[in-house]
N, C-alpha and C positions, 0 to 999 in steps of 0.2 A: 955581282954580290946580291943585287937586288932579286934576279930571277930565282937565286938559290932559295929564298925563303918564299917565294910565290906558291908553291904546293901547301905549305903549312897554313899560308893566309887563305887559300882557298877551302883547305879543310877547316879552319876554325870559322870562316863565314858558312860554310854549308852545315857545320855543326851547329851553329847558332840558330840558322833558319830552322834546322831540324828541331831544336829545342823549343823554339817558338811555336812551331806547328804542334808540337807534342802537348805543349802548355795549352794551346787554343782547343785541342781535342780532348783532353783531359778536363777542362773548364766545362766544356760542351756536355761530357758526360755527367759532371757533377750537377749541372743544371737540370738534366733530364731526371735525375733520380731525386732532385729537390721536388721538382713537380709532382713526381710520384708519390713523395711524401707528404705534400700538401693536400694533393686529392685523396689519399688515404685519411689523413686527419680530419678533413672537411667531411668525409663520409661517415667517419665513426660519431662526428658531431651532430650531423644531421640525423644519423640513425637514433641517437639518444632522444634528441629533441622530439622526434617523431613519436618514441616509445612513451615519453612522458607525457605528451599530449594525448595517446591514445589510453594511458591510464586515468587521464583525467576524465575523458570521455566515458570510460567504462564506470567510473565511481559515479558520475551524473546519470548515467542510465540506470544504476541501481537505485538511485535516489528517486527516479520516477516510479518506481514500484510503489512508492508511498503516496501518490497523487491520485488516491481513490478513496471512497468513504470508508471501505471495511481496511482494518490495519492489517499489514502483512504480517502473516504467520511464518513460522520458523521453515515449514516445508515448502512454502511458496519461495521463501528467500533461497532456501538450498537449491531448489529447482531452477531458478532462473540465473543463480550465479555459476551452477554447474554447466548451464546450457551454454555459457560463454566459452567454455573449453580453454580457459586462459593458460593452463600448463602447457599446451601446445602452441597457442595462437600468439600468447603475449608471456613467455617464460619471464620470470624475476619477480612477480608480485607474491608475497607470501601469504597474505591473508586479506579478506575482505569482511569487515565487521559492521554491526549496528550497534550503537551505544546511545542510550537514553541521555538526554539533558538534564543535568542537575543544576538550577540557576541558583541556589541557595549558599551552599558553601564553596568558595571559590578554589578550594584545594582539591575538589574532587570533581571528576569530570562525568560521572553517571554510572549506570549499571551496564555492562556488557551483554546485550540481549541476544545477539545472533553472532555467530561465529562460522566463517568458511576459511578454512585453512589449506594452504597448497604444500606447505612444509609441515610434516607430521611431527618432526621432533620440537616444534615451537608449541609449548604447553600454554594452557589458559593463564596460569599464573604470570608468565612472561608478557603475555599480551595486556594484563591488567597493569603491570609494571610501567609498561611503555605508555599506557594510556594516562597514568597518574603523575608522569613526568612533567615537570614545570615546563618545558619546551613544548610538549602536546597541549597543555592548558593554554599557552599563549597562542598556538595555532588555531585553535579551536575558538578563541575570542576573537583572533582576526578574520577568521571566516565569517563570523556573525556580524562583526562591526561592517565589514566590505561586502559581504553578500556573494563572495567569490569563494573558491576552492581555499582553504587554508593549509599551508605547508611548514613543517618544522624544520628547524636547522639540523645540524648533525646530531644523532642520538646514537650512543653506544649500545648494541645488541648484543647480549649473552645468551645462547642456546642452552637449555637446560641438560640436553644429553651430553653435550660434549664440553661445555662452558667455554666456547670459543668466542671472543668477543670481534664483532664487525660493526662497520659504521652502517647507519641507515637512516631513515627519515619515514614520516607519516604524513598522509595527506587527509584532509577533513572536508566533507562536503555537507553542510547543513541540511536538515528535513524539516519541514515545516508541518505543522497539523492541518488537517482537512477541515474545513468549515461545512458542514452538512447544511446549514442553513442557505448558504450561497452556491452549495454544490461546487466547490473551487477549493484551491489550497489558501490558507489565511493570508492576509495581507502581510508582506515583507519586503516592502520598498524603502523602509528606513531603518537605522540600527535599532530604534526602539521596538518597531513592530517585529523584526527579527527576533530580538531577544524574547520577544513577549510570546511568540508563537513557535519558536524552535522546539521542536520534540526530540531531537537526536541529531546523530552524524553518521553518515556512512563513512567508514574509515578504510584506509588502503595501508597496510604496511609493507616496507619495502627494506631490503638489505642490498647495499649496494654491489657487493661481490656477485651476488646471484641475479641482480639486475642486469648488470654488466656482461655476465655470462649470456644471459638471453639476447642481449643486443649484439656482442660480438660474435656468437655462435663458435667459439672455439678457434676465430681467426685472429688477425692483428697481433701474433705473438712476437714479432719483429721490430713493434715499436712500443715504447713505454707511454701508456695512458694515466695520468693522475688528475682526480677530481677533487677541487677544494671547493667548501661552502664560502660563500663571499666572494670578494675580489682580491684577497690577499692569499699567497700561497706559503702556507706553513702547516707544520705536523698537526698542530691543534685543530685546523679546519679541515684536514686530510678526509676525504671520503672514499676513495678508491685509488688503488695504484696497481697496474698489472704487474710491475717488476719491483718487489720489495728490496731486491738485493742492492739496489741503487739508491742507497741512504746518503752517500756523500757524493754529490753530483761533480764536485771538482775532482774527484779521482777517475770518474768515468765520463769525461765531457762527450757530448753529442754533437754530431755533424749538422744536424737539422733541429730546431726546436719551435714548436707553434703555442701561444697562448691565446685562448678565445674565451669569451663569456657569453652564456645563455641566460635567459630569465626563466625562473621556475616559479610562476604565479606570483611575481613580484619579489621574488629571492633569488639573488645572483648567484650564479655557479661559475667557478673559474676551471676551464679543461686545459691543460698542459701536456701537449705530446711531444717526445723527444725520441729520436731514432736510436734504435740499439745496433749492436755490432752485426748482429744478424740481418738487418736490413741494410746497413752500410756496406755488407759485403756484395750486395747486388750491383754496386758500382761496376760499369763495363770497363775493364783495364784491357781489354782485346784490342781495342781501336788505338789507343795510345802506343801500347807495345807495338802494335804493327807500324805505326809511324816512326817510332824510335828505332826499330831495327831496319826498317827501309831506308830512314833517313841516314843512319850511320852507314849503311852499305853503299848508297850513292854518295854520300860524302867521301868516303874512303876512294870510290872509284874515280870521282872527279879529281880528288889529290892525286892519285896516281896517273890519270891522264895527264893532267898538267906537268907533274914530275917527269913523265915521258918525253913530253914535248920540250922541256927545258934541259934535259940531260943528253948527253952526246949519244952518237948511234951506238957506242960500245955497251951502254948501259940499256939501251933499247930493248934488247932481247930479254934481259932480265926483267924490264918493266912489263914486257908483253907476258912474261910468265906469271908475273903478280897479278896483271889484269886478267888473265884465264882464272887464277885463283878467286879473284873478286867477282868474275861472273859465276863462279860455281855458287858463291855466298848470295850473290842474287838470285841465282836459280834455288838455292835453299830458302831465301826470304820469300820467293814467290810459292814454293811448296808451302811454306808456313802460313802464307796468305790464303792459299787455296784450302789448307785445313780448317783456318779459321772460318773461311765461308762456308765449308761444307758442314761444319758443326753448329752454324748458326741456325736458329729455330724459325727463321722467316725465310721465305724464298726469294733468290737474288738470280737475276739474269742479265746478259749483256747481248743486246741485238744491233745489227748494223742497219744501214739506212735501206738495205734491201729486204729486209723483214726477217731474214734468217738469224738464228741465235748462235753466237760464237762462244758464248759461256753459259751454263746453268749450273747452281748448287745443288747440294744433295737433298736439303729441304724442298726445292722446287721440285726435283725428280719425284720424291716420295709423295709429294701432294697430288700429282697426276698418275703415279704408278707406271713410270717409264724408266729407262735408262739414259744417263747421259750420252753415251755414242749414238745413239738414234738421232741426236739433234745435229750431228757433225756433217750430214750430206744432203739431208730432204729438208723440204719447208716445215715450220712448227705445226700448221693444219693437219699434216700428214701424220704426226705424232700425237698431239693432244686433242686433235679434232677441230673442225674449223669454228665452231661457235666459241668455244674456248679460246682459241687462238685470236678471234676478231675481237673479243671482249679485252684481252691481255693488251692487244695493239691499239685499242680505241683512241687512247690519248697521244699517240706517238707524233703525229704530224702537229700537233697544237704544241707539244713540247719542243719539237724541232724549230718551228717557226718562233715561238716567244722567248728561246733561250732562259726559260724560267722553270724550276721545277714545279710539276704537275701532280695533284694529290686526286684519287677519283675511287669510288666505290662500285664494285662489280659482283654479281651474284653469280658463282661458277660452280657447277658440278664437278666434285673432284674424285679421287680414285675410290672413296668409301660409297660412291652412288648418291651422295647426298649434297644438295646446293649448299654452298658456303657463301656468307658474306666476306668479300676481300678487300682490304683497303690497300690501293696499288699507287706507288710514289714512282714518277718517271723524272730522271734527270740525264739532260743532254750532256755527251761527252764529245770534246772535239780535240782530236790529236793531228799529227803530221800525217802519218799514214792512212790508208783506206780502212786497215782493220782496226785502228784505234778511234774511230768515228762512230758514234751510234748512240743508242738509249741504254741506260742502265735502269732497270727495272726492280722494284721492291715489293714484295706483296705480303701482307700480315693476315692472318684470320681472325676477324673481329666478330666472328657469329655469335659467340657466348656473350660478349660484352654488350653487343647491340640488342640482342634478346633481353639480358638484364636492364639496359637502359629503357626498352619499351615497356617491360612490367613496371618499373618505376614510374615512367610516366602515366601508364594506364592507372597504378594505384593513386597517383596525385590526381588525375581527372576524376576518379571516383570519390574521392574525397572532397574535391570541390563541388560536385553535384550534391554529395550529402550535406555539405554546408549551406548551400543554396536552397535546398529543401527545408532545412531545418530554420533558417532564418525566415523563409515564408512562413512557415508554422508559428513561428514567434511572433511574427508581424500580425498574423491573423489573430493571435490569442491576444496580444496587445490590444489590437482595435476592439475586441470583444470586451476585454475588462474596462476599457475606457468607456464605453457604450453603457456597461452595466453600472460603472462608479457614477455617470452623469444621472442615470435613471434613479440611482439610489439617493443621490443629491437632491433631486427634484421631489422623490417620495419624502425624505426626511423633512425638506422645509415644508412640504404640504401637512405633515404630521405635526409639526411644530406650530404651524397657523393655527390647525384645528385645536391644539392643546391650549395655546394661548387663548384662543376664542372662548373654550370652555372655561378656563381660569377667570377670564374677564366676565363670563356670564355669573359665575358663583360671586366673584367679588361685586358686581353691581348688586345682586340679590342681597348680599350682606350688607351693603351700603344703604340700599334704600330701603328695605323691609326691616332687617335686625336693627340698623342705626335708628330709624324713626322709633320703633318701639322702645328702644332703650333710652332715647332722648326723651320720650313721654313718661317712661317710667321715672327718670330723673327729675323731670319737673315737678310730677306728682309728689314724689319723695319730699323735694324741697318745701312744697306749698304745705304737705301734711307737718313738716318740721315747724313751720311759722305758726300753724293753728295749734299745735300742741306745746309750744314755748310757754304758754301762760295757763296752761292747764296742767300738763304733765312733763316736767323737766326731763326727766329718764327716757320717756317714750319720744320726745323731741330730739333727744340726742341719738337714738336708734334709728330716726327718721333721717337725720343728717349722715349717719353711717351708710344707710341704704342709698342715699343720693351720690355720696363719693363713690361708693362701690358701681352705681351705674354710670357715674361719669368714666371711671376708668374702664368700664366695660366697652363704653362707646370709643375711648381711645385707641383700644385694642382692636375693636371690630373695623374700625377705619384704617389701622395700620395693615390689618389682614386684607381687607377689601384693596387697598392701594397695592399691596404685594401682588395681589391676585390679578388685577387689572393692568395690563400692559400699557407702557407708555408709547405715545405715538412718535416713532422714528421720524417719518417724513416731517411732522410739524414741530415737534419739541427737540429731537435729537437725544443722543444718549447722555450728554451731559446733564441736561435739565431733569432726565429722569432719575440719574445718581443724586443729583441735589436734593430732589424732593423726596426719594427714599432716605437720603441722610437725615433730613428735617423729621421724618416720621419716627425714625430710630430714637433721636433725640426725645420726642415727645413719650414716646412708649417706655424708652428704656432709663432716660435721664442721664445716659452716657453722651459726652460730646464726641461727634463724629465729623470729621473735615472731610473735604472733596477738593481734590487738585486735579486739573483737566489741563494739560499742555500739549504742543505740538500743532502742526498746520495743516492735517487733514481732517475733515469731519466723517465720522463713521456713520453711514447711512444705509448699509446692507441689512436688511431685516434679519437674518439668520445670525450674523456677528453680533450685531447690537443686542438682539434678545438673549443670546446666550452668554454675553459679558455681563449683562444685568441680572440675570438668574444666577450665574456664579457668584458675583457680588453679593446678592440676597443671601445665598447659601452661607457664604463666608461670614458676613456680619451677623447673620442669625447664631450661627455657631459660636462667634465670640461673645455675644450678648449673653447666651446660655451658660457658658463653660468656663470661659476666660477669666472672669473677676476682674476685667479690666476696666480703667477709669479713663481712657482715651482711644478713640477708634479714627482710622485714616484710610481713606480711598485715593489712589494716585492713577490716573489715566494719561498715558503719552502716546500719541499717534503721529506718524509722519510717512513718507513715501517708501519706506523699507520695512516697517513694523509697527506693531501695537503692542504696548507694555502696561498690564494692569496689576497693581500691587494693593491689597488689603492687609492692613498690619493692626495689631493691639498692643498693649503694653502689660498684658494680663501674665497669668502663671505659666505659659508656654505650652509645649506639646506634653499630654499625659504620658505614661509609662506603657500602656497598653495603646498607644498610637497606631500600632501594625494591626491590631484587631479592629481599631475604629475606623481604620481606611476600609474596612469592607461594609460598613453601614451605608445606608441609603444616602444619606447627605454627601459622603465623601465620593462614592460612586457616582452620584448625580453630577458633582463638579468635574470629575474625571472624564466622564462619559461626554457633558457638553463642550470640554476643551478639546478632546478628539473629533468631536463632529465638525468643529471649524477648522482643525488641523492646528491646534496650538498645545504648546508643552506647558503643563501644570506642574508647579513644584510647591511644596510645604514645609518649611524650616523655621526653626526658633529663631528669634531675633538676639542680636548682641545687647546684654542689659537686660533681658526680659521679655516675653511676649512672644507671638508667634506672627509669621509673614508668609503669604500667600501669594506666588506670582505667577503671571500667565505671559506667555511670550508667542506672539503671533507673527509670523513672517508675512511680508507684504504679498498682497493679492490683488489682481486687477480689478475684483469686485469691489474694494474699498472705496 
């Protein structure tokens, strides 16, 4: 009874092995398809990243037009932009604009001065509405604050011609004014200097649909590419979608999906790619089908053989008949396998250890322009030539000895008369008979793929060379700027020393000459008053008035001379200079003036101490003249990190026409001196009344 079910057991085991083999082959095909999907996805992301970098470099190149004394006119702007040939070299950019900077109302960006459009249906009103968009204003402010290219987030773009809404974005590159005095671009190494010297922006406008059409070039139709602004994937942040029909992805699940993030000038983009049915249809089903057919046939054959062995001779003839039928099916399976191999796009052959070909498929024969029958009786070198035959057999010995698959590349001339780069895979096949032992060869033509790879590598090498050259130019410019800044600092220090010395000379002359004259006049007026007191009382009082006027003039001349004569930083220090100045203010104006000095670092630098002293003088003089204050204060703090100077009064505060007064000589002098030493000066109203002037100077090694 046990042998009765043996054929069924053998059949079950054979079918189980066939199923496992079929599953392994199917999984391998799925892995190959997944690798192809990941390669396609990465290629799209790399092309998009390179295209965005190219757009940034293009806008920076347009920015360089303004790095000269003469302002760029519209014809020069037009000529340069059109010379880039962007519609052919970098399709996807809609327009390049130059917009002036309007720093007063934050609701406006400025005037659209130059326009170069590559999409003629985008009218000027549409461009102006994009520029006034709050997201555009935010990108502009970010560009000036950071000194880098500013990029908006998602902006809805509606064309005037057809009203079709698309997602897009804008890039802003700041343009700084040219300083003819220094023959270079004005200072823009801090946010304040960039805001002060920014004259406009070079703006690039982009629509994601057109940009991606330029990047993809009509390809990638079998994978769904979705681009989102930010790190979240939702409809509100969707910038681009190649397949809008997949609104509900739960109804159309994909076999493969990839989510990547790229950085666009500090703004993250999320790129989600999914396989479509057209891509999934590329799954190689021929190999699993061949395995299942062959496995079923062999399983049935084994079951029949076992059944024949366990049955009596009476049924052996019937079994033989069924075996014959099984052989026919096997023959049919072989024919099916042959058809599959002949329809394969890659060349396949099987050669014995004697070097002769026992099997070649149609793709192999077509590649060399020969017929399969010619390989049956003669050596391969007589059919395809000695050179090609030697190259195809070059790795046979190594494959035979190593028992491992061998992959190599050979350049062989095929039937079209042109050399082709072939990737050749060799696999050793060991069987029981001599005809079943040898080498299986597979060749794939990778000429075009290799050429594309070489072109890509060449492009990357050229880009690296340009980056190195640009870096060297920037370093040279940086060194030149540093030398010019050092020379300017030395010159400014010398000018300040000469100016202070000139003021000191005037102060000494006021103190020595005018002071002595006024002192003599006051003495004589007092003496005259005493003499007239007994003779003419009215005349005596007039002489007393003259005496008081002369004494008041003496105070004011001493105050002016002390203001003009600089204090000795090395011997007295800034603290004693401020205390002496406060005493003079009290004597002349009668307004109490307090000085508070704290911190653990003494300020001995001539430039810094002199400018701090002069700024204090100007601020106190303004307060005495205009504030109607009853109390003045000077606070100075210095440590290893910064210097803080505050001058405050309890007067009437800032006037209504403060913005106009800022243009006066006194205010400009304070701002100039603060800028000269790299400090930030601010003027504000105090809580409870009065004015406060604050100066913040970061730490410098020269302190």
